[in-house]
VOPAGU-2260 file (C-alpha; in pm, 1 decimal, decimal comma):
REM VOPAGU-2260
SITE   aa  ch    i         X         Y         Z
SITE  HIS   A    0     467,5   -3757,9    2665,1
SITE  ALA   A    1     627,8   -3421,9    2657,7
SITE  SER   A    2     442,0   -3112,6    2535,0
SITE  LEU   A    3     610,7   -2911,4    2248,4
SITE  VAL   A    4     527,0   -2537,2    2242,4
SITE  LEU   A    5     605,0   -2347,5    1916,9
SITE  GLY   A    6     596,9   -1980,4    1988,8
SITE  SER   A    7     601,8   -1706,5    1710,8
SITE  ALA   A    8     421,9   -1409,5    1605,8
SITE  THR   A    9     458,1   -1517,6    1250,4
SITE  PRO   A   10     447,6   -1898,0    1237,7
SITE  SER   A   11     549,3   -2079,5     923,3
SITE  ILE   A   12     288,8   -2157,2     661,9
SITE  ASP   A   13     344,9   -2533,7     706,7
SITE  THR   A   14     303,0   -2502,3    1078,4
SITE  TYR   A   15     -11,2   -2294,1    1077,0
SITE  ALA   A   16    -163,4   -2530,3     810,0
SITE  ARG   A   17    -104,7   -2833,5    1050,6
SITE  THR   A   18    -270,9   -2627,3    1324,4
SITE  LEU   A   19    -591,2   -2555,5    1114,8
SITE  HIS   A   20    -605,5   -2934,2    1030,0
SITE  GLY   A   21    -604,1   -3019,9    1397,8
SITE  GLN   A   22    -249,6   -3153,1    1423,2
SITE  ASN   A   23    -144,2   -2867,9    1657,5
SITE  VAL   A   24    -342,3   -2677,4    1911,3
SITE  LEU   A   25    -375,7   -2296,5    1857,0
SITE  LEU   A   26    -329,9   -2068,7    2142,5
SITE  GLU   A   27    -333,2   -1689,3    2062,5
SITE  MET   A   28    -228,5   -1376,4    2231,5
SITE  ARG   A   29    -415,6   -1093,7    2069,4
SITE  GLU   A   30    -286,3    -802,8    2260,0
SITE  ARG   A   31      67,5    -646,9    2263,9
SITE  VAL   A   32     258,1    -645,3    2604,9
SITE  ALA   A   33     110,7    -403,7    2861,0
SITE  GLY   A   34    -179,8    -332,7    2602,9
SITE  ARG   A   35      50,8    -102,7    2391,2
SITE  PRO   A   36     -68,3     -15,3    2060,3
SITE  LEU   A   37      95,8    -140,4    1740,4
SITE  PRO   A   38     321,7     128,0    1570,7
SITE  GLU   A   39     203,4     330,5    1293,9
SITE  VAL   A   40     327,9     181,3     943,0
SITE  GLU   A   41     370,2     392,0     638,6
SITE  ILE   A   42     458,3     204,9     302,8
SITE  VAL   A   43     671,6     430,6      74,5
SITE  ASP   A   44     654,3     379,0    -311,2
SITE  MET   A   45    1029,6     410,3    -408,5
SITE  ARG   A   46     923,4     425,9    -781,2
SITE  LYS   A   47     759,2     768,1    -709,2
SITE  GLU   A   48    1072,3     874,3    -527,2
SITE  LEU   A   49    1275,8     798,8    -838,1
SITE  VAL   A   50    1033,3     994,8   -1056,4
SITE  SER   A   51    1043,2    1291,3    -822,3
SITE  GLY   A   52    1427,6    1299,1    -854,3
SITE  ASN   A   53    1530,2    1136,9    -524,0
SITE  ARG   A   54    1796,6     875,4    -608,0
SITE  SER   A   55    1898,5     829,8    -237,6
SITE  ILE   A   56    1853,2     497,3     -64,6
SITE  PHE   A   57    1656,6     701,2     189,3
SITE  SER   A   58    1301,0     812,3      89,3
SITE  ARG   A   59    1200,2    1157,1     181,1
SITE  ALA   A   60     949,5    1018,8     431,4
SITE  LEU   A   61    1239,3     829,5     608,9
SITE  HIS   A   62    1484,7    1104,1     597,6
SITE  ASP   A   63    1234,6    1354,8     738,4
SITE  ALA   A   64    1125,6    1119,1    1011,0
SITE  LEU   A   65    1495,1    1084,2    1118,6
SITE  GLU   A   66    1531,2    1453,1    1111,8
SITE  ALA   A   67    1184,3    1617,9    1183,2
SITE  ALA   A   68    1057,0    1766,6    1503,6
SITE  GLU   A   69     865,7    1460,0    1621,8
SITE  LEU   A   70    1133,1    1205,6    1564,4
SITE  PRO   A   71    1464,6    1358,3    1497,7
SITE  VAL   A   72    1789,4    1183,8    1523,2
SITE  VAL   A   73    1989,6    1497,0    1595,4
SITE  GLU   A   74    1768,3    1652,6    1864,0
SITE  VAL   A   75    1505,7    1423,9    2037,3
SITE  HIS   A   76    1703,4    1103,2    1986,6
SITE  LEU   A   77    1996,1    1266,2    2154,4
SITE  THR   A   78    1830,1    1474,3    2408,0
SITE  GLN   A   79    1556,7    1247,1    2521,0
SITE  GLY   A   80    1724,5     912,0    2449,2
SITE  ARG   A   81    1508,6     806,8    2166,5
SITE  GLN   A   82    1662,6     557,7    1905,2
SITE  ALA   A   83    1601,9     439,2    1556,2
SITE  VAL   A   84    1661,2      98,3    1381,9
SITE  LEU   A   85    1729,4      80,0    1016,3
SITE  PHE   A   86    1664,3    -278,2     871,6
SITE  HIS   A   87    1822,2    -407,2     548,3
SITE  ASN   A   88    1838,2    -779,1     496,6
SITE  ARG   A   89    2103,4    -783,5     229,0
SITE  ARG   A   90    2257,5   -1132,3     153,6
SITE  GLY   A   91    2548,7   -1148,0     -71,6
SITE  TYR   A   92    2433,0   -1429,3    -293,5
SITE  SER   A   93    2075,6   -1304,5    -366,0
SITE  SER   A   94    2127,2   -1006,8    -607,9
SITE  PHE   A   95    1830,3    -962,9    -840,3
SITE  VAL   A   96    1728,0    -752,4   -1145,6
SITE  LYS   A   97    1447,4    -497,4   -1087,7
SITE  CYS   A   98    1309,3    -206,6   -1279,6
SITE  ARG   A   99    1311,1     119,9   -1067,9
SITE  ALA   A  100    1049,2     272,3   -1279,4
SITE  CYS   A  101     761,6      22,3   -1270,5
SITE  GLY   A  102     877,0    -224,5   -1016,1
SITE  TYR   A  103     909,4    -531,3   -1242,0
SITE  THR   A  104    1141,2    -800,1   -1125,4
SITE  VAL   A  105    1301,0   -1075,0   -1337,8
SITE  HIS   A  106    1127,4   -1401,2   -1239,7
SITE  CYS   A  107    1172,7   -1754,4   -1385,6
SITE  PRO   A  108     887,5   -1812,7   -1620,5
SITE  HIS   A  109     866,5   -2178,9   -1506,5
SITE  CYS   A  110     915,8   -2170,6   -1128,6
SITE  ASP   A  111     777,6   -1826,2   -1024,7
SITE  VAL   A  112    1084,1   -1731,5    -822,1
SITE  THR   A  113    1335,0   -1447,6    -867,7
SITE  MET   A  114    1624,0   -1519,8   -1100,9
SITE  THR   A  115    1970,7   -1449,5    -960,7
SITE  TYR   A  116    2211,3   -1220,3   -1131,0
SITE  HIS   A  117    2560,7   -1357,5   -1209,8
SITE  SER   A  118    2814,4   -1088,9   -1298,3
SITE  VAL   A  119    3072,9   -1337,7   -1450,6
SITE  ASP   A  120    2869,5   -1376,8   -1771,1
SITE  ASP   A  121    2609,1   -1097,2   -1723,6
SITE  THR   A  122    2309,5   -1353,7   -1704,0
SITE  VAL   A  123    2032,7   -1416,8   -1479,9
SITE  LYS   A  124    1972,8   -1778,0   -1372,2
SITE  CYS   A  125    1697,7   -1973,4   -1184,2
SITE  HIS   A  126    1843,7   -2177,4    -915,4
SITE  TYR   A  127    1553,3   -2421,0    -899,9
SITE  CYS   A  128    1531,2   -2537,0   -1262,1
SITE  GLY   A  129    1854,4   -2395,1   -1428,4
SITE  THR   A  130    1671,7   -2170,6   -1675,6
SITE  GLU   A  131    1927,5   -1902,3   -1782,4
SITE  MET   A  132    1914,0   -1583,0   -1990,9
SITE  THR   A  133    2104,2   -1271,4   -2063,2
SITE  SER   A  134    2038,7    -997,6   -1819,0
SITE  PRO   A  135    1795,5    -751,1   -1973,9
SITE  LYS   A  136    1935,5    -397,1   -2047,2
SITE  VAL   A  137    1571,4    -238,0   -2054,8
SITE  CYS   A  138    1271,3    -338,3   -1864,7
SITE  PRO   A  139    1064,3    -614,2   -2047,3
SITE  ALA   A  140     750,5    -478,3   -1889,9
SITE  CYS   A  141     764,3    -107,2   -1957,7
SITE  GLY   A  142    1083,7     -49,4   -2163,8
SITE  SER   A  143    1242,9     173,5   -1905,4
SITE  PRO   A  144    1630,3     188,3   -1912,4
SITE  TYR   A  145    1610,8     223,5   -1520,9
SITE  ILE   A  146    1662,5    -163,0   -1470,8
SITE  ARG   A  147    1923,4    -226,0   -1211,3
SITE  LYS   A  148    2101,7    -504,6   -1010,1
SITE  PHE   A  149    2003,2    -468,3    -656,6
SITE  GLY   A  150    2282,6    -540,1    -412,5
SITE  VAL   A  151    2330,0    -258,5    -159,9
SITE  GLY   A  152    2437,8    -391,2     175,7
SITE  THR   A  153    2426,7    -271,5     535,7
SITE  GLN   A  154    2774,0    -120,5     514,1
SITE  GLN   A  155    2662,5      93,1     230,0
SITE  VAL   A  156    2345,0     185,3     431,5
SITE  GLU   A  157    2565,8     293,3     718,3
SITE  GLU   A  158    2804,8     499,0     485,1
SITE  LYS   A  159    2516,1     671,2     324,8
SITE  PHE   A  160    2351,2     747,4     659,9
SITE  ARG   A  161    2662,8     917,3     783,5
SITE  GLU   A  162    2682,9    1119,0     467,3
SITE  GLU   A  163    2326,1    1246,6     496,2
SITE  PHE   A  164    2357,1    1309,2     874,8
SITE  PRO   A  165    2694,9    1451,3     934,7
SITE  ALA   A  166    2811,9    1623,9    1254,5
SITE  ALA   A  167    2720,7    1956,2    1092,7
SITE  ARG   A  168    2363,2    1873,7    1132,7
SITE  VAL   A  169    2373,1    1856,7    1508,5
SITE  GLU   A  170    2265,4    2171,4    1688,3
SITE  GLU   A  171    2555,1    2392,1    1794,3
SITE  LYS   A  172    2460,7    2375,2    2154,1
SITE  LEU   A  173    2464,7    1987,4    2144,9
SITE  LYS   A  174    2801,4    1956,3    1951,4
SITE  GLN   A  175    3020,9    1934,6    2265,9
SITE  GLU   A  176    2810,6    1653,5    2431,5
SITE  PHE   A  177    2714,9    1476,5    2099,0
SITE  PRO   A  178    2977,3    1537,0    1839,6
SITE  TYR   A  179    2819,6    1321,7    1579,8
SITE  VAL   A  180    2523,7    1075,6    1543,5
SITE  LYS   A  181    2661,0     738,5    1657,9
SITE  THR   A  182    2563,1     417,6    1481,4
SITE  VAL   A  183    2593,1      43,2    1555,3
SITE  ARG   A  184    2594,6    -201,7    1265,6
SITE  LEU   A  185    2491,8    -559,9    1333,6
SITE  ASP   A  186    2554,9    -822,2    1063,7
SITE  ASN   A  187    2784,4   -1109,8     992,3
SITE  ASP   A  188    3074,3    -878,2     914,2
SITE  THR   A  189    3056,3    -700,8    1258,2
SITE  THR   A  190    2988,5   -1001,3    1478,8
SITE  ARG   A  191    3252,6   -1242,3    1391,4
SITE  GLY   A  192    3429,1   -1236,9    1720,9
SITE  LYS   A  193    3297,9   -1427,6    2017,8
SITE  ASP   A  194    3168,9   -1132,0    2215,4
SITE  ASP   A  195    3088,7    -888,8    1931,9
SITE  LEU   A  196    2719,7    -957,4    1933,6
SITE  VAL   A  197    2669,5    -893,4    2301,6
SITE  ARG   A  198    2894,6    -597,2    2307,5
SITE  LEU   A  199    2720,7    -423,0    2017,0
SITE  LEU   A  200    2363,2    -484,0    2151,6
SITE  THR   A  201    2468,3    -364,3    2499,2
SITE  ALA   A  202    2606,7     -37,5    2358,5
SITE  PHE   A  203    2283,6      18,3    2182,7
SITE  ARG   A  204    2069,4     -73,7    2489,0
SITE  LYS   A  205    2263,4     157,1    2694,2
SITE  GLY   A  206    2209,1     448,5    2462,3
SITE  GLU   A  207    2580,8     472,1    2359,1
SITE  ALA   A  208    2448,7     486,7    1987,4
SITE  GLN   A  209    2134,4     634,5    1852,3
SITE  VAL   A  210    2082,4     425,8    1530,1
SITE  LEU   A  211    2095,1      39,7    1495,2
SITE  ILE   A  212    2163,3     -75,3    1136,6
SITE  GLY   A  213    2148,6    -438,4    1057,7
SITE  THR   A  214    2017,2    -752,5     895,1
SITE  GLN   A  215    1757,4   -1012,1    1014,5
SITE  MET   A  216    1977,2   -1030,2    1340,1
SITE  ILE   A  217    1791,1    -720,0    1468,5
SITE  ALA   A  218    1447,7    -818,2    1341,1
SITE  LYS   A  219    1319,8   -1019,9    1624,1
SITE  GLY   A  220    1357,2   -1096,5    1974,8
SITE  HIS   A  221    1498,0    -765,7    2099,1
SITE  ASP   A  222    1332,7    -532,5    2340,8
SITE  PHE   A  223    1461,7    -170,0    2303,8
SITE  PRO   A  224    1217,5      44,8    2493,4
SITE  ASN   A  225    1362,3     385,5    2348,3
SITE  VAL   A  226    1321,9     275,3    1977,9
SITE  THR   A  227    1054,6     500,7    1839,0
SITE  LEU   A  228    1136,1     471,7    1465,2
SITE  VAL   A  229    1209,5     170,8    1248,6
SITE  GLY   A  230    1307,8     219,6     870,7
SITE  VAL   A  231    1298,1     -72,3     636,0
SITE  ILE   A  232    1544,7      26,4     354,8
SITE  ALA   A  233    1431,3    -222,0      82,9
SITE  ALA   A  234    1145,3    -472,6     155,8
SITE  ASP   A  235    1232,8    -606,1    -193,3
SITE  MET   A  236    1544,0    -759,3     -80,5
SITE  THR   A  237    1363,1   -1044,4      85,9
SITE  LEU   A  238    1057,8   -1026,4    -141,0
SITE  ASN   A  239    1282,0   -1122,0    -431,3
SITE  LEU   A  240    1498,3   -1387,5    -307,6
SITE  PRO   A  241    1512,8   -1696,6    -523,3
SITE  ASP   A  242    1293,1   -1904,4    -306,9
SITE  TYR   A  243     929,1   -2002,3    -314,2
SITE  ARG   A  244     900,6   -1887,1      43,7
SITE  SER   A  245    1018,8   -1529,7     -32,7
SITE  GLU   A  246     675,1   -1390,9      24,5
SITE  GLU   A  247     650,2   -1574,1     355,0
SITE  ARG   A  248     995,3   -1453,8     457,5
SITE  THR   A  249     922,1   -1098,4     377,8
SITE  PHE   A  250     588,2   -1101,7     583,8
SITE  GLN   A  251     778,5   -1266,8     862,8
SITE  LEU   A  252    1063,5   -1028,1     873,7
SITE  LEU   A  253     874,7    -705,7     819,7
SITE  THR   A  254     615,9    -797,0    1092,2
SITE  GLN   A  255     893,0    -882,1    1336,1
SITE  VAL   A  256    1107,1    -570,9    1277,6
SITE  GLU   A  257     801,4    -338,7    1277,4
SITE  GLY   A  258     747,7    -492,2    1639,5
SITE  ARG   A  259    1077,3    -325,5    1748,7
SITE  ALA   A  260     915,3      11,0    1753,1
SITE  GLY   A  261     704,6     155,2    2035,7
SITE  ARG   A  262     776,1    -110,2    2290,8
SITE  GLY   A  263     841,5     160,8    2565,8
SITE  VAL   A  264     622,7     455,9    2683,2
SITE  PHE   A  265     666,5     646,7    2348,6
SITE  PRO   A  266     450,0     546,6    2029,3
SITE  GLY   A  267     629,2     384,7    1747,7
SITE  ARG   A  268     644,7     466,2    1384,1
SITE  VAL   A  269     769,9     237,4    1099,6
SITE  ILE   A  270     853,7     336,7     734,4
SITE  VAL   A  271     871,9      62,3     483,5
SITE  GLN   A  272    1040,7     147,9     152,3
SITE  SER   A  273     953,7     -82,3    -145,1
SITE  TYR   A  274     931,1     -78,9    -519,3
SITE  GLU   A  275     626,4    -322,3    -488,7
SITE  PRO   A  276     418,6    -139,6    -231,6
SITE  ASP   A  277      98,0    -311,4    -340,3
SITE  HIS   A  278     233,3    -661,0    -293,1
SITE  TYR   A  279      27,2    -852,7     -40,9
SITE  ALA   A  280     313,7    -958,4     172,2
SITE  VAL   A  281     411,7    -585,1     217,5
SITE  ARG   A  282      61,5    -463,1     271,1
SITE  MET   A  283     -51,2    -729,7     516,3
SITE  ALA   A  284     280,7    -700,4     713,9
SITE  ALA   A  285     190,3    -332,9     758,6
SITE  THR   A  286    -139,8    -414,3     923,9
SITE  GLN   A  287      25,5    -721,4    1087,0
SITE  ASP   A  288    -279,5    -944,4     965,3
SITE  TYR   A  289    -131,6   -1288,6     978,3
SITE  ARG   A  290    -445,9   -1481,8     877,3
SITE  ALA   A  291    -514,5   -1267,7     583,7
SITE  PHE   A  292    -154,2   -1329,7     470,4
SITE  TYR   A  293    -182,7   -1690,4     530,1
SITE  ASP   A  294    -507,5   -1722,2     324,7
SITE  GLU   A  295    -346,1   -1549,4      26,0
SITE  GLU   A  296     -12,3   -1732,8      49,6
SITE  ILE   A  297    -182,5   -2081,8      86,5
SITE  ARG   A  298    -386,5   -2020,3    -234,4
SITE  ARG   A  299     -65,5   -1946,0    -410,4
SITE  ARG   A  300      99,8   -2256,6    -269,7
SITE  ARG   A  301    -190,8   -2467,3    -377,0
SITE  ARG   A  302    -190,5   -2325,2    -735,1
SITE  ARG   A  303     184,3   -2389,8    -775,5
SITE  LEU   A  304     198,5   -2721,0    -592,8
SITE  TYR   A  305     447,4   -2598,0    -333,3
SITE  PRO   A  306     454,3   -2733,4      29,5
SITE  PRO   A  307     237,1   -2801,9     216,9
SITE  TYR   A  308      68,3   -2961,2     -95,8
SITE  THR   A  309     375,5   -3141,5    -219,3
């Protein structure tokens, strides 16, 4: 006769469906801890960044937020102890093919999931039904040649960050105390040792690093009061996983990582970069409207006969 409590800001679609049908009891907490406001969320259209000539993995908005007067890495983050989180959920086996001009992604025509790129024979394959085709060289939707295999990982994000924010950007008066912007990277490659995870999280919590770069490991459960800025490098990484739950996964991860900003006395800001900024999972995560997302997603599940309908 034990009671089971399932706690989450983003419950699974299946669990919430059971709740609405009376199999679970719904208890809601509608306010953030200490009544603090949700962070301000800005969605950046990376297609427009490309058109304007910006080929960096950092949008101008994210770059400026890291550097500008209100949320600079090299000034306020160092002198007042504020920190930033850069989230990028790159998984090695989930490369997909996307048009950087219009946002089109190669999907299976039968299963409505993203097709996975295989470099051995230059094909895209559906891991659900086995459909296979040659990887397109131009976008089937708009004819653009800017169709690319997405596969940038957290290590590349860290390298690009250090390139764009070198020691030269630090004010002369701060160079002796803060010779460079320190980063901590948290992913499967950096946490293989028994104590690596605790060591890296402790270093960031103590302020020994100003920027935390990582995968889903950093998305939820962490309370860093000095984090005032969260940047999502590519929301499309999870949005285009070859899985019928990719939209659900995207909404969950975006909502959770957005919650890392503004947990202390300073307000938070979140910048989400996406080639599909109008996608319902991205838009509803920005407003953290779970019920609106559930209503949209459950309609899709019903139409495609995915769980909980089969």
